[in-house]
C-alpha positions as CSV (number, residue, x, y, z in Angstrom):
1,M,94.1,87.5,88.3
2,A,95.6,84.0,87.9
3,V,97.3,81.4,89.9
4,G,100.8,81.1,88.4
5,S,101.9,78.1,90.5
6,V,101.2,76.2,93.7
7,V,104.2,74.7,95.5
8,G,103.8,72.4,98.5
9,E,106.7,72.5,101.1
10,K,107.0,70.9,104.5
11,N,105.8,73.9,106.4
12,A,103.8,75.8,103.9
13,T,101.9,75.9,100.6
14,R,103.1,78.8,98.4
15,V,100.7,80.2,95.8
16,R,102.1,82.6,93.2
17,L,99.3,85.0,92.3
18,I,99.6,87.1,89.2
19,A,97.4,90.3,88.8
20,Y,97.4,91.9,85.4
21,A,95.7,94.9,83.7
22,R,94.5,94.3,80.1
23,D,93.1,97.3,78.4
24,E,92.7,99.7,81.2
25,A,94.4,100.7,84.4
26,V,93.3,98.8,87.5
27,D,94.0,98.9,91.3
28,F,95.3,95.6,92.8
29,Y,95.2,95.3,96.5
30,L,97.7,93.2,98.4
31,P,96.9,91.6,101.8
32,V,98.2,93.7,104.7
33,Y,98.6,92.4,108.2
34,R,96.4,94.4,110.5
35,M,97.4,94.0,114.2
36,S,94.1,95.5,115.4
37,A,92.2,92.7,113.5
38,G,94.9,90.0,114.2
39,R,94.9,88.9,110.6
40,W,95.8,89.6,106.9
41,L,93.1,91.8,105.2
42,I,92.6,93.2,101.7
43,K,91.1,96.6,101.6
44,E,90.3,96.5,105.4
45,N,87.7,93.6,105.2
46,G,88.6,91.2,102.4
47,R,90.4,88.0,103.0
48,A,92.7,85.6,101.2
49,Y,92.6,81.8,102.0
50,I,92.7,78.5,100.3
51,L,90.1,75.8,100.4
52,D,90.9,72.1,99.8
53,E,88.4,69.5,98.3
54,Q,86.9,68.9,101.8
55,C,86.2,72.7,102.1
56,R,88.7,73.1,104.9
57,E,90.0,76.6,105.1
58,F,93.7,77.4,105.3
59,K,94.3,81.0,106.4
60,L,97.0,83.3,104.9
61,N,100.3,83.3,106.8
62,G,102.2,85.9,104.7
63,A,102.5,87.7,101.4
64,K,105.7,88.7,99.6
65,P,105.8,90.5,96.3
66,S,108.4,89.2,93.8
67,A,111.7,91.1,93.7
68,G,111.0,92.5,90.3
69,S,107.5,93.6,91.4
70,L,108.9,95.5,94.4
71,S,111.4,97.5,92.3
72,D,109.1,98.0,89.3
73,F,106.0,99.1,91.2
74,L,107.3,100.3,94.6
75,G,110.7,101.6,93.8
76,G,112.1,98.9,96.1
77,E,110.1,100.4,99.0
78,K,107.7,98.6,101.3
79,I,104.2,97.7,100.5
80,P,101.9,100.8,100.9
81,P,99.9,100.8,104.0
82,D,96.6,100.3,102.2
83,G,98.2,97.5,99.9
84,R,97.1,99.4,96.8
85,I,99.2,98.8,93.6
86,R,98.2,100.7,90.5
87,L,98.6,98.6,87.3
88,K,98.7,100.4,83.9
89,P,97.3,98.7,80.8
90,G,99.6,95.7,80.0
91,Q,101.3,95.5,83.4
92,A,101.4,92.5,85.7
93,F,102.3,92.2,89.4
94,E,103.3,89.0,91.2
95,V,103.0,88.1,94.8
96,T,103.6,84.9,96.6
97,L,101.1,84.0,99.3
98,A,102.0,81.5,102.1
99,F,99.4,79.2,103.7
100,P,99.7,76.3,106.0
101,P,100.6,73.0,104.2
102,L,97.8,71.2,102.4
103,P,97.2,67.6,103.2
104,D,99.2,65.2,101.0
105,R,96.0,63.7,99.7
106,A,94.6,67.0,98.4
107,R,93.9,66.8,94.6
108,V,92.2,70.1,94.0
109,G,91.9,73.4,95.8
110,A,90.8,77.0,95.4
111,L,92.3,80.3,96.2
112,V,89.7,82.7,97.6
113,Y,91.1,86.3,97.1
114,D,88.8,89.1,98.2
115,G,85.7,87.2,97.1
116,R,87.2,85.8,93.8
117,V,87.6,82.1,93.6
118,L,90.6,80.8,91.6
119,P,90.6,77.0,91.4
120,F,94.0,75.1,91.1
121,A,95.5,71.6,91.2
122,P,98.2,71.5,93.9
123,Y,101.8,70.7,93.0
């Protein structure tokens, strides 16, 4: 996985996440909103959030696969209920994650995605 871009908007911080499979097939799990838990979860218990340099946590507000990813991997259909996307060797999948806006003074941050930490420099 890699952070493709971080864009700060007035009402949100959007992080473009790219998942890719190198030499072998892999399963990539998208966050799925679980009403019973009242939050976005990855594989039923993992989470996605960003941390700023003060270690403040910004919870996920939404996830949207890119248009190409939806048609290429899901046939234009909705995200599977378990969020599982199967990537064949050499394939990549893009999703844009939406979070609350980071403070203007934030210089660095990190996306925590199901336990993986991906640092980034905002904007």
